[in-house]
C-alpha positions as a Markdown table, in Angstrom:
| # | Residue | x | y | z |
|---|---|---|---|---|
| 1 | Met | -216.8 | 47.3 | -64.2 |
| 2 | Ser | -214.9 | 50.2 | -65.8 |
| 3 | Val | -212.1 | 49.6 | -68.5 |
| 4 | Glu | -208.9 | 48.5 | -66.7 |
| 5 | Leu | -205.8 | 50.6 | -66.9 |
| 6 | Tyr | -202.4 | 49.2 | -67.5 |
| 7 | Gln | -199.5 | 50.2 | -65.0 |
| 8 | Lys | -195.9 | 49.7 | -65.7 |
| 9 | Ala | -193.5 | 48.3 | -63.2 |
| 10 | Ser | -192.8 | 50.8 | -60.5 |
| 11 | Ile | -190.9 | 51.7 | -57.4 |
| 12 | Ile | -192.6 | 53.2 | -54.4 |
| 13 | Ser | -190.6 | 54.8 | -51.4 |
| 14 | Val | -191.9 | 54.1 | -48.0 |
| 15 | Thr | -192.9 | 57.3 | -45.9 |
| 16 | Ala | -192.9 | 57.7 | -42.2 |
| 17 | His | -196.8 | 56.9 | -42.2 |
| 18 | Ser | -196.0 | 53.3 | -43.2 |
| 19 | Asp | -192.9 | 52.7 | -41.1 |
| 20 | Gly | -193.1 | 49.2 | -39.4 |
| 21 | Gln | -196.2 | 48.2 | -41.5 |
| 22 | Arg | -196.3 | 44.6 | -42.8 |
| 23 | Ile | -195.7 | 44.6 | -46.6 |
| 24 | Asp | -199.2 | 43.1 | -47.5 |
| 25 | Asn | -200.9 | 45.8 | -45.5 |
| 26 | Phe | -198.7 | 48.4 | -47.1 |
| 27 | Leu | -199.8 | 47.0 | -50.4 |
| 28 | Phe | -203.5 | 46.8 | -49.6 |
| 29 | Lys | -203.5 | 50.6 | -48.9 |
| 30 | Thr | -201.2 | 51.6 | -51.8 |
| 31 | Leu | -202.9 | 49.5 | -54.4 |
| 32 | Lys | -206.7 | 50.1 | -53.4 |
| 33 | Asn | -208.1 | 48.8 | -56.7 |
| 34 | Ile | -206.1 | 45.6 | -56.8 |
| 35 | Pro | -207.8 | 42.3 | -55.5 |
| 36 | Lys | -206.1 | 41.1 | -52.4 |
| 37 | Ser | -206.0 | 37.7 | -53.9 |
| 38 | Arg | -203.6 | 39.3 | -56.7 |
| 39 | Ile | -201.5 | 40.9 | -54.1 |
| 40 | Tyr | -201.0 | 37.7 | -52.0 |
| 41 | Arg | -200.1 | 36.0 | -55.2 |
| 42 | Met | -197.5 | 38.4 | -56.4 |
| 43 | Leu | -196.1 | 38.0 | -53.0 |
| 44 | Arg | -195.9 | 34.2 | -53.0 |
| 45 | Thr | -194.4 | 34.4 | -56.5 |
| 46 | Gly | -191.6 | 36.8 | -55.7 |
| 47 | Glu | -193.0 | 39.7 | -57.8 |
| 48 | Val | -192.6 | 42.3 | -55.0 |
| 49 | Arg | -189.3 | 43.2 | -53.8 |
| 50 | Ile | -188.0 | 45.4 | -50.9 |
| 51 | Asn | -184.7 | 47.0 | -51.5 |
| 52 | Lys | -184.1 | 44.4 | -54.4 |
| 53 | Lys | -184.7 | 41.5 | -52.0 |
| 54 | Arg | -187.7 | 39.3 | -52.5 |
| 55 | Ala | -190.6 | 40.1 | -50.1 |
| 56 | Lys | -192.7 | 37.8 | -48.0 |
| 57 | Ala | -196.2 | 38.8 | -46.7 |
| 58 | Ser | -194.9 | 38.9 | -43.1 |
| 59 | Asp | -191.9 | 41.3 | -44.0 |
| 60 | Lys | -192.2 | 44.9 | -42.6 |
| 61 | Val | -191.2 | 48.1 | -44.5 |
| 62 | Met | -189.2 | 50.8 | -43.0 |
| 63 | Ile | -188.9 | 54.6 | -43.8 |
| 64 | Asp | -187.1 | 55.1 | -47.2 |
| 65 | Asp | -187.3 | 51.4 | -48.1 |
| 66 | Gln | -187.8 | 51.0 | -52.0 |
| 67 | Val | -190.6 | 48.6 | -52.8 |
| 68 | Arg | -190.7 | 47.4 | -56.5 |
| 69 | Leu | -194.1 | 46.3 | -57.9 |
| 70 | Pro | -194.7 | 44.3 | -61.0 |
| 71 | Pro | -197.0 | 45.6 | -64.0 |
| 72 | Leu | -200.5 | 45.6 | -62.8 |
| 73 | Tyr | -204.0 | 45.9 | -64.2 |
| 74 | Gln | -205.9 | 48.2 | -61.9 |
| 75 | Ser | -209.6 | 48.0 | -62.0 |
| 76 | Ser | -211.6 | 51.1 | -60.9 |
| 77 | Thr | -214.4 | 49.0 | -59.6 |
| 78 | Glu | -215.5 | 50.2 | -56.3 |
| 79 | Lys | -214.8 | 48.2 | -53.1 |
| 80 | Val | -217.3 | 45.7 | -51.8 |
| 81 | Ile | -219.8 | 47.3 | -49.6 |
| 82 | Leu | -220.6 | 45.2 | -46.6 |
| 83 | Pro | -224.2 | 44.8 | -45.3 |
| 84 | Gln | -225.0 | 46.6 | -42.1 |
| 85 | Asn | -226.2 | 43.5 | -40.4 |
| 86 | Leu | -222.8 | 41.7 | -40.8 |
| 87 | Lys | -221.1 | 44.8 | -39.5 |
| 88 | Asp | -223.3 | 44.9 | -36.4 |
| 89 | Arg | -222.9 | 41.2 | -35.7 |
| 90 | Ile | -219.1 | 41.5 | -35.6 |
| 91 | Leu | -219.0 | 44.7 | -33.7 |
| 92 | Ala | -221.2 | 43.2 | -31.1 |
| 93 | Gly | -218.3 | 41.0 | -30.4 |
| 94 | Ile | -216.1 | 43.7 | -29.0 |
| 95 | Leu | -214.6 | 42.5 | -25.6 |
| 96 | Tyr | -212.7 | 45.6 | -24.8 |
| 97 | Glu | -212.0 | 49.0 | -26.2 |
| 98 | Asp | -210.0 | 52.1 | -25.2 |
| 99 | Asp | -208.2 | 55.1 | -27.2 |
| 100 | Asp | -205.5 | 52.7 | -28.2 |
| 101 | Leu | -206.8 | 49.3 | -29.0 |
| 102 | Ile | -209.9 | 46.9 | -29.7 |
| 103 | Ile | -210.1 | 43.3 | -28.6 |
| 104 | Leu | -212.7 | 41.4 | -30.5 |
| 105 | Asn | -214.1 | 37.9 | -30.0 |
| 106 | Lys | -213.6 | 37.0 | -33.6 |
| 107 | Pro | -216.4 | 34.9 | -35.1 |
| 108 | Pro | -215.5 | 31.8 | -37.0 |
| 109 | Gly | -215.7 | 31.4 | -40.7 |
| 110 | Leu | -214.3 | 35.0 | -41.6 |
| 111 | Pro | -210.6 | 35.6 | -42.4 |
| 112 | Val | -209.0 | 38.5 | -40.8 |
| 113 | His | -207.9 | 39.9 | -44.0 |
| 114 | Gly | -209.6 | 39.4 | -47.5 |
| 115 | Gly | -207.6 | 37.2 | -49.9 |
| 116 | Thr | -208.1 | 34.5 | -52.4 |
| 117 | Glu | -211.2 | 32.9 | -50.8 |
| 118 | Ser | -212.8 | 36.1 | -49.7 |
| 119 | Ser | -213.2 | 39.7 | -50.9 |
| 120 | Phe | -213.1 | 41.1 | -47.3 |
| 121 | Gly | -211.9 | 40.3 | -44.0 |
| 122 | Ile | -212.6 | 41.3 | -40.2 |
| 123 | Ile | -210.3 | 44.5 | -40.8 |
| 124 | Asp | -212.5 | 45.6 | -43.6 |
| 125 | Val | -215.5 | 45.6 | -41.3 |
| 126 | Phe | -213.9 | 47.8 | -38.9 |
| 127 | Arg | -212.6 | 50.2 | -41.6 |
| 128 | Gln | -215.9 | 50.6 | -43.2 |
| 129 | Ser | -217.8 | 50.9 | -39.9 |
| 130 | Phe | -215.3 | 53.7 | -38.8 |
| 131 | Pro | -214.4 | 55.5 | -42.0 |
| 132 | Asp | -213.2 | 58.5 | -40.1 |
| 133 | Ala | -210.7 | 56.5 | -37.9 |
| 134 | Pro | -207.2 | 57.7 | -39.0 |
| 135 | Phe | -205.6 | 54.2 | -38.1 |
| 136 | Leu | -206.9 | 50.7 | -37.9 |
| 137 | Glu | -204.5 | 47.6 | -38.1 |
| 138 | Leu | -204.6 | 44.1 | -36.9 |
| 139 | Val | -201.9 | 43.5 | -34.2 |
| 140 | His | -201.8 | 39.6 | -35.0 |
| 141 | Arg | -203.8 | 36.9 | -36.9 |
| 142 | Leu | -206.1 | 34.1 | -36.4 |
| 143 | Asp | -207.0 | 31.4 | -38.9 |
| 144 | Lys | -210.3 | 31.8 | -40.7 |
| 145 | Tyr | -212.2 | 29.2 | -38.6 |
| 146 | Thr | -210.4 | 29.9 | -35.4 |
| 147 | Ser | -212.6 | 32.2 | -33.1 |
| 148 | Gly | -211.6 | 34.3 | -30.1 |
| 149 | Cys | -209.6 | 37.2 | -28.9 |
| 150 | Leu | -208.2 | 39.3 | -31.9 |
| 151 | Met | -206.5 | 42.7 | -31.3 |
| 152 | Ile | -206.8 | 45.7 | -33.5 |
| 153 | Ala | -204.6 | 48.9 | -32.9 |
| 154 | Lys | -206.1 | 52.3 | -33.2 |
| 155 | Lys | -202.6 | 54.0 | -33.4 |
| 156 | Arg | -199.3 | 53.2 | -35.0 |
| 157 | Asp | -197.3 | 53.6 | -31.8 |
| 158 | Thr | -199.6 | 51.2 | -30.0 |
| 159 | Leu | -199.3 | 48.6 | -32.9 |
| 160 | Lys | -195.5 | 48.8 | -32.6 |
| 161 | Ala | -195.6 | 48.4 | -28.8 |
| 162 | Leu | -197.9 | 45.4 | -28.9 |
| 163 | His | -195.7 | 43.8 | -31.7 |
| 164 | Val | -192.8 | 44.1 | -29.3 |
| 165 | Leu | -194.7 | 42.5 | -26.4 |
| 166 | Leu | -195.6 | 39.7 | -28.8 |
| 167 | Gln | -192.0 | 39.2 | -30.0 |
| 168 | Glu | -190.8 | 39.1 | -26.5 |
| 169 | Gly | -193.3 | 36.9 | -25.2 |
| 170 | Ala | -194.8 | 39.4 | -22.9 |
| 171 | Cys | -198.4 | 38.9 | -24.2 |
| 172 | Gln | -199.7 | 35.5 | -23.0 |
| 173 | Lys | -202.2 | 33.9 | -25.5 |
| 174 | Thr | -204.4 | 31.0 | -24.1 |
| 175 | Tyr | -206.4 | 28.8 | -26.4 |
| 176 | Leu | -209.0 | 26.2 | -25.7 |
| 177 | Ala | -209.0 | 23.1 | -28.1 |
| 178 | Leu | -211.0 | 19.9 | -28.1 |
| 179 | Val | -208.9 | 17.1 | -29.2 |
| 180 | His | -209.4 | 13.3 | -30.2 |
| 181 | Gly | -208.4 | 11.0 | -27.5 |
| 182 | Arg | -207.5 | 11.3 | -23.8 |
| 183 | Trp | -204.4 | 13.5 | -23.4 |
| 184 | Pro | -201.6 | 12.0 | -21.0 |
| 185 | Lys | -201.9 | 13.8 | -17.6 |
| 186 | Asn | -198.2 | 14.0 | -17.2 |
| 187 | Glu | -197.4 | 15.5 | -20.6 |
| 188 | His | -197.4 | 19.4 | -20.4 |
| 189 | Thr | -195.1 | 20.4 | -23.1 |
| 190 | Ile | -194.8 | 19.9 | -27.0 |
| 191 | Asp | -191.4 | 20.9 | -28.1 |
| 192 | Ala | -191.1 | 20.2 | -31.7 |
| 193 | Pro | -189.5 | 22.3 | -34.7 |
| 194 | Leu | -191.9 | 23.5 | -37.4 |
| 195 | Leu | -191.0 | 23.7 | -41.1 |
| 196 | Lys | -193.3 | 25.7 | -43.3 |
| 197 | His | -193.4 | 25.3 | -47.1 |
| 198 | Thr | -195.9 | 26.4 | -49.8 |
| 199 | Leu | -197.8 | 24.1 | -52.1 |
| 200 | Ala | -198.0 | 24.4 | -55.8 |
| 201 | Ser | -201.5 | 25.7 | -55.2 |
| 202 | Gly | -200.1 | 28.5 | -53.1 |
| 203 | Ala | -201.6 | 27.1 | -49.8 |
| 204 | Arg | -199.2 | 26.9 | -46.7 |
| 205 | Lys | -198.3 | 23.7 | -45.2 |
| 206 | Val | -196.4 | 23.1 | -41.9 |
| 207 | Gln | -194.9 | 19.9 | -40.6 |
| 208 | Val | -192.7 | 18.9 | -37.7 |
| 209 | His | -189.3 | 18.7 | -39.2 |
| 210 | Pro | -185.6 | 18.7 | -37.5 |
| 211 | Asp | -184.7 | 21.6 | -40.2 |
| 212 | Gly | -187.7 | 23.8 | -38.8 |
| 213 | Lys | -187.8 | 26.7 | -36.4 |
| 214 | Glu | -188.1 | 26.2 | -32.7 |
| 215 | Ala | -191.7 | 25.7 | -31.6 |
| 216 | Leu | -193.0 | 25.3 | -28.0 |
| 217 | Thr | -196.4 | 24.7 | -26.7 |
| 218 | Arg | -197.6 | 24.4 | -23.0 |
| 219 | Val | -200.6 | 22.1 | -22.5 |
| 220 | Asn | -202.9 | 21.8 | -19.6 |
| 221 | Ile | -206.0 | 19.6 | -19.4 |
| 222 | Glu | -209.1 | 21.5 | -18.8 |
| 223 | Lys | -211.5 | 18.5 | -18.9 |
| 224 | Cys | -211.4 | 14.9 | -20.0 |
| 225 | Tyr | -214.4 | 13.1 | -21.8 |
| 226 | Ala | -214.7 | 9.5 | -22.8 |
| 227 | Asn | -213.0 | 9.9 | -26.1 |
| 228 | His | -212.0 | 13.5 | -26.2 |
| 229 | Ser | -209.9 | 16.1 | -24.1 |
| 230 | Leu | -210.6 | 19.9 | -23.7 |
| 231 | Leu | -207.1 | 21.4 | -23.5 |
| 232 | Arg | -205.9 | 24.8 | -22.4 |
| 233 | Leu | -202.9 | 25.7 | -24.8 |
| 234 | Thr | -200.2 | 28.4 | -24.3 |
| 235 | Pro | -197.9 | 28.9 | -27.4 |
| 236 | Lys | -194.6 | 30.1 | -26.3 |
| 237 | Thr | -193.6 | 30.6 | -30.0 |
| 238 | Gly | -195.8 | 32.1 | -32.6 |
| 239 | Arg | -195.3 | 29.7 | -35.7 |
| 240 | Thr | -197.8 | 29.3 | -38.4 |
| 241 | His | -200.6 | 26.7 | -37.6 |
| 242 | Gln | -198.3 | 25.8 | -34.5 |
| 243 | Leu | -201.2 | 24.5 | -32.2 |
| 244 | Arg | -202.9 | 22.4 | -34.9 |
| 245 | Val | -199.6 | 20.8 | -36.2 |
| 246 | His | -198.3 | 20.0 | -32.6 |
| 247 | Leu | -201.4 | 18.4 | -31.5 |
| 248 | Ser | -201.6 | 16.3 | -34.7 |
| 249 | Tyr | -198.0 | 15.3 | -34.2 |
| 250 | Lys | -198.8 | 14.0 | -30.8 |
| 251 | Gly | -201.7 | 11.9 | -32.1 |
| 252 | His | -204.4 | 14.1 | -30.7 |
| 253 | Pro | -205.5 | 16.2 | -33.7 |
| 254 | Ile | -208.1 | 19.0 | -33.0 |
| 255 | Val | -211.7 | 18.1 | -33.7 |
| 256 | Gly | -212.8 | 19.6 | -36.9 |
| 257 | Asp | -209.4 | 20.2 | -38.5 |
| 258 | Thr | -209.6 | 19.4 | -42.1 |
| 259 | Lys | -206.0 | 20.3 | -42.9 |
| 260 | Tyr | -203.8 | 18.5 | -40.1 |
| 261 | Gly | -206.6 | 16.3 | -38.4 |
| 262 | Gln | -207.7 | 12.8 | -39.1 |
| 263 | Arg | -210.9 | 12.6 | -41.3 |
| 264 | Gln | -211.9 | 9.2 | -40.1 |
| 265 | Leu | -212.0 | 10.4 | -36.5 |
| 266 | Asp | -214.2 | 13.3 | -37.4 |
| 267 | Gln | -216.4 | 11.1 | -39.6 |
| 268 | Asn | -216.9 | 8.6 | -36.6 |
| 269 | Leu | -218.4 | 11.3 | -34.6 |
| 270 | Pro | -222.2 | 11.4 | -34.4 |
| 271 | Ala | -223.8 | 13.8 | -36.8 |
| 272 | Thr | -224.9 | 15.9 | -33.9 |
| 273 | Glu | -221.3 | 16.5 | -32.8 |
| 274 | Lys | -219.8 | 17.5 | -36.1 |
| 275 | Cys | -218.4 | 20.9 | -35.9 |
| 276 | Arg | -215.8 | 23.3 | -37.5 |
| 277 | Leu | -212.3 | 23.6 | -36.1 |
| 278 | Phe | -212.6 | 23.5 | -32.3 |
| 279 | Leu | -209.8 | 26.1 | -31.6 |
| 280 | His | -210.7 | 29.2 | -29.7 |
| 281 | Ala | -208.5 | 32.0 | -28.6 |
| 282 | Phe | -209.7 | 32.1 | -25.0 |
| 283 | Arg | -207.6 | 34.7 | -23.3 |
| 284 | Leu | -205.1 | 37.6 | -23.8 |
| 285 | Ser | -203.1 | 38.9 | -20.9 |
| 286 | Phe | -200.4 | 41.7 | -21.1 |
| 287 | Ile | -199.4 | 45.0 | -19.7 |
| 288 | His | -201.0 | 47.8 | -21.5 |
| 289 | Pro | -198.3 | 49.8 | -23.4 |
| 290 | Lys | -199.9 | 53.0 | -22.5 |
| 291 | Thr | -201.6 | 52.7 | -19.1 |
| 292 | Glu | -199.0 | 50.1 | -17.8 |
| 293 | Leu | -201.9 | 48.2 | -16.1 |
| 294 | Lys | -202.2 | 44.4 | -16.5 |
| 295 | Leu | -205.0 | 43.8 | -18.9 |
| 296 | Ser | -206.6 | 40.2 | -19.2 |
| 297 | Val | -209.6 | 39.6 | -21.5 |
| 298 | Glu | -211.4 | 36.5 | -22.1 |
| 299 | Ala | -213.6 | 35.6 | -24.9 |
| 300 | Pro | -216.6 | 33.2 | -24.2 |
| 301 | Leu | -217.1 | 30.2 | -26.5 |
| 302 | Tyr | -219.3 | 30.7 | -29.4 |
| 303 | Ala | -222.6 | 28.7 | -29.1 |
| 304 | Asp | -221.5 | 26.1 | -31.8 |
| 305 | Leu | -218.5 | 25.2 | -29.7 |
| 306 | Ala | -220.3 | 25.2 | -26.4 |
| 307 | Ala | -223.0 | 22.9 | -27.9 |
| 308 | Val | -220.3 | 20.3 | -28.9 |
| 309 | Leu | -219.0 | 20.2 | -25.3 |
| 310 | Glu | -222.5 | 19.6 | -23.9 |
| 311 | Arg | -222.7 | 16.6 | -26.4 |
| 312 | Val | -219.3 | 14.9 | -25.8 |
């Protein structure tokens, strides 16, 4: 590692090239030698300001916005070079690709972005695999241990158009989740507001609370087992950890959910049935913003989840 250089607090003006970009993605590109864990930490602690207002990771920057950065130590250490076999494994999961976007069957265990727990994410795999691509950005996110359909935009106008579809509910996401217990056949909707807060550790925690934001999930039974149910879920809103919190709130936590689940229920599973979070983004359906044709892409279950279903 080379000697680190001290940088004073600074103001950066947003150009047209970064218009509409999330502030965390903007900072990743602007501060290439700053660890992503540090970037997320300074967003959580309010050290980053957009036009003098405290910035959140999900905020978007616009042309001529003034972004204030705190003093930073920049390391000139080179970025992590990812092994080719890892790149090949992830790229083999591409389900759909055209000139505007990629839809990937995201593998479990990898975050979409690097951060506190990992020095790289799915998007870094694509950027290193296609170094000459002028633009590659995540359209949305999936939790680290959630697998399934993940969209990556190849053009900024495509990214903006897909964001509009997501905001307007015109992009239907369908998930598969295995939950503890038998889901009531006549219950098809979970309508419970969600409140998000940050713990002292910096981790996010979400709970059902009357002061929270509206959150609505449609539920259909895919299959019932003796002590479990395989559910098909369609979130009508896009709140953080919405499906996991809603199902736990209804007394049917997702199998393998270490954050919102019930540890005792998971521990009672036979050893052969233990698994990671059983939540899979099964299908994406929307009107392609460029071709104007309906696109519906399905991601097959990864082998670990399919094996659990065979045993339950």
